[in-house]
VOLOTI-504436 format. One record per atom (N, C-alpha, C): x, y, z. Coordinates in pm, whole numbers, plus 50000, padded with zeros to 5 digits. Each point is the difference from the previous one (the first is absolute). Example, Ala and Ser with C-alpha at 12.3 -4.5 7.8 and 13.67 -1.06 7.14 Angstrom:
2
+-------+-------+-------+
:    c1 :    c2 :    c3 :
+-------+-------+-------+
: 51319 : 49431 : 50780 :
: 49911 : 50119 : 50000 :
: 50090 : 50120 : 50000 :
: 49965 : 50105 : 49928 :
: 50082 : 50119 : 50006 :
: 49923 : 50109 : 50073 :
+-------+-------+-------+
END
This chain:
70
+-------+-------+-------+
:    c1 :    c2 :    c3 :
+-------+-------+-------+
: 06383 : 70937 : 77833 :
: 49813 : 49979 : 50031 :
: 49981 : 50057 : 50106 :
: 49873 : 50013 : 49997 :
: 49985 : 49999 : 50169 :
: 49939 : 49989 : 50051 :
: 49964 : 49982 : 50232 :
: 50000 : 49851 : 50029 :
: 49884 : 50009 : 50034 :
: 49932 : 50092 : 49919 :
: 49807 : 49961 : 49987 :
: 49951 : 49986 : 49887 :
: 49922 : 49847 : 50055 :
: 49904 : 49973 : 49845 :
: 49902 : 50049 : 50006 :
: 49933 : 50106 : 49919 :
: 49849 : 50019 : 50005 :
: 49908 : 49969 : 49943 :
: 49913 : 49911 : 50029 :
: 49888 : 49932 : 49997 :
: 50013 : 50029 : 49849 :
: 49854 : 49921 : 49903 :
: 50065 : 50017 : 49880 :
: 49857 : 50165 : 50004 :
: 49999 : 50041 : 49874 :
: 49992 : 50092 : 49927 :
: 50003 : 50076 : 50115 :
: 50035 : 50073 : 50134 :
: 50085 : 50073 : 50115 :
: 50124 : 50017 : 49951 :
: 50037 : 50183 : 50027 :
: 50131 : 50034 : 50008 :
: 50025 : 50101 : 50125 :
: 50097 : 50108 : 49963 :
: 50050 : 50062 : 50023 :
: 50089 : 50111 : 49946 :
: 49917 : 50178 : 50048 :
: 50117 : 50093 : 49950 :
: 50094 : 50120 : 50109 :
: 50096 : 49983 : 49980 :
: 50031 : 50132 : 50136 :
: 50044 : 50080 : 49934 :
: 50068 : 50127 : 50074 :
: 50048 : 50132 : 49912 :
: 50194 : 49880 : 49946 :
: 50009 : 50093 : 49851 :
: 50088 : 49930 : 49942 :
: 50118 : 50125 : 50031 :
: 50045 : 50050 : 50086 :
: 50153 : 49995 : 50001 :
: 50110 : 50070 : 49962 :
: 50072 : 49924 : 49909 :
: 50072 : 49982 : 49877 :
: 49971 : 50072 : 49868 :
: 49875 : 50133 : 49993 :
: 50047 : 50023 : 49871 :
: 50105 : 50039 : 49932 :
: 50037 : 50015 : 49918 :
: 50104 : 50021 : 49904 :
: 49995 : 50050 : 49890 :
: 49860 : 50044 : 49964 :
: 49929 : 50098 : 49984 :
: 49916 : 50032 : 49996 :
: 49920 : 50072 : 49854 :
: 49836 : 50044 : 49991 :
: 49897 : 49838 : 50006 :
: 50035 : 49957 : 49864 :
: 49921 : 49860 : 49984 :
: 50080 : 49879 : 50088 :
: 50027 : 50028 : 50068 :
: 49982 : 49879 : 50101 :
: 49926 : 50013 : 50120 :
: 49937 : 49857 : 50050 :
: 49907 : 49962 : 50071 :
: 49924 : 50163 : 50133 :
: 49899 : 49978 : 50071 :
: 49997 : 50113 : 50127 :
: 49990 : 49823 : 50154 :
: 49964 : 49884 : 49883 :
: 49936 : 49963 : 50093 :
: 50061 : 49812 : 49926 :
: 50050 : 49996 : 50122 :
: 50023 : 49763 : 49933 :
: 49985 : 49899 : 50124 :
: 49943 : 49936 : 49907 :
: 49972 : 49895 : 50105 :
: 50068 : 49873 : 49891 :
: 49859 : 49862 : 50072 :
: 49981 : 49852 : 49972 :
: 49874 : 49986 : 50030 :
: 49929 : 49895 : 49798 :
: 49910 : 49927 : 50090 :
: 49981 : 49907 : 49900 :
: 49883 : 49899 : 50083 :
: 50107 : 49854 : 49924 :
: 49809 : 50027 : 49887 :
: 50010 : 49893 : 49909 :
: 49871 : 49971 : 49861 :
: 50088 : 49887 : 49966 :
: 49817 : 49938 : 49992 :
: 50058 : 49858 : 49987 :
: 50108 : 49874 : 50069 :
: 50038 : 50060 : 50145 :
: 50208 : 49948 : 50045 :
: 50031 : 50055 : 50012 :
: 49980 : 50048 : 49838 :
: 50134 : 50079 : 49975 :
: 50006 : 50141 : 50101 :
: 50184 : 50035 : 50037 :
: 49982 : 50192 : 50029 :
: 50050 : 50034 : 49850 :
: 49977 : 50142 : 50045 :
: 49985 : 50123 : 49940 :
: 50088 : 50113 : 50038 :
: 50025 : 50075 : 49922 :
: 50096 : 50073 : 50075 :
: 49836 : 50152 : 49954 :
: 49982 : 50089 : 50047 :
: 49875 : 50076 : 50060 :
: 50093 : 50159 : 50000 :
: 49929 : 50097 : 49845 :
: 50079 : 50130 : 50067 :
: 49903 : 50087 : 49983 :
: 49954 : 50085 : 50048 :
: 49918 : 50150 : 49962 :
: 50047 : 50150 : 50088 :
: 49947 : 50022 : 49817 :
: 50007 : 50228 : 49999 :
: 49884 : 50038 : 50062 :
: 50090 : 50139 : 50103 :
: 49823 : 50050 : 50022 :
: 49989 : 50133 : 49878 :
: 49857 : 49961 : 49969 :
: 49985 : 50085 : 49823 :
: 49843 : 50064 : 50062 :
: 49983 : 50118 : 49918 :
: 49895 : 50084 : 49971 :
: 49965 : 49994 : 49925 :
: 49833 : 49952 : 49950 :
: 49961 : 49996 : 49886 :
: 50016 : 50232 : 49967 :
: 49946 : 49976 : 49890 :
: 49983 : 50174 : 49958 :
: 49942 : 50084 : 50058 :
: 49812 : 49950 : 50111 :
: 50003 : 50064 : 50136 :
: 50063 : 49985 : 50068 :
: 50105 : 49965 : 50068 :
: 50055 : 49944 : 50128 :
: 49965 : 50018 : 50019 :
: 50029 : 49804 : 49996 :
: 49861 : 49950 : 50154 :
: 50131 : 49872 : 49919 :
: 50065 : 49972 : 50121 :
: 50099 : 49886 : 50061 :
: 49948 : 49898 : 49941 :
: 50180 : 49866 : 49923 :
: 49898 : 49955 : 50031 :
: 50125 : 49886 : 49991 :
: 50023 : 49919 : 49985 :
: 50146 : 49908 : 49954 :
: 50021 : 49920 : 49950 :
: 50074 : 49990 : 49908 :
: 50027 : 49911 : 49819 :
: 50090 : 49880 : 50040 :
: 49956 : 49873 : 50056 :
: 50069 : 49899 : 50075 :
: 50089 : 49909 : 49799 :
: 50122 : 49936 : 50033 :
: 50072 : 49855 : 49899 :
: 50000 : 49907 : 50114 :
: 49980 : 49892 : 49942 :
: 50055 : 49854 : 50035 :
: 50079 : 49987 : 49952 :
: 50137 : 49961 : 49995 :
: 50097 : 49866 : 49975 :
: 50018 : 49925 : 50073 :
: 50031 : 49882 : 49880 :
: 50028 : 49894 : 50101 :
: 50080 : 49982 : 50052 :
: 50062 : 49934 : 50137 :
: 50120 : 50002 : 50079 :
: 50054 : 49918 : 49896 :
: 50139 : 49959 : 49966 :
: 50111 : 49928 : 49948 :
: 50063 : 50003 : 50143 :
: 50001 : 49897 : 50029 :
: 50146 : 49916 : 50150 :
: 50072 : 49985 : 49998 :
: 50096 : 50101 : 50055 :
: 50136 : 49934 : 49996 :
: 50115 : 49858 : 49931 :
: 50015 : 49977 : 49931 :
: 50094 : 49825 : 50107 :
: 50071 : 50050 : 50054 :
: 50172 : 49903 : 50064 :
: 50035 : 50010 : 50137 :
: 50115 : 50056 : 49942 :
: 50008 : 50015 : 49865 :
: 50117 : 50156 : 50018 :
: 49915 : 50089 : 50001 :
: 49933 : 50062 : 50016 :
: 49900 : 50081 : 49985 :
: 50024 : 50104 : 49849 :
: 50004 : 49900 : 49983 :
: 49924 : 50056 : 49840 :
: 49927 : 49927 : 49988 :
: 49862 : 50106 : 49866 :
: 49902 : 49946 : 49993 :
: 49936 : 49907 : 49865 :
+-------+-------+-------+
END
């Protein structure tokens, strides 16, 4: 888990350099919502008018137990 805990309703994304394919996110990070930590992923996209935007997805962070299993 990350070493820094964000304030509620805050987070950060950074470039994701481990892209395995075109569907992998361009950015990844963590966000805190109602005291729970989420993984936030972002994809660079363009509208039909070629206006850039970022599409995002939140996934609940499932901490690993002491044996390393989710």
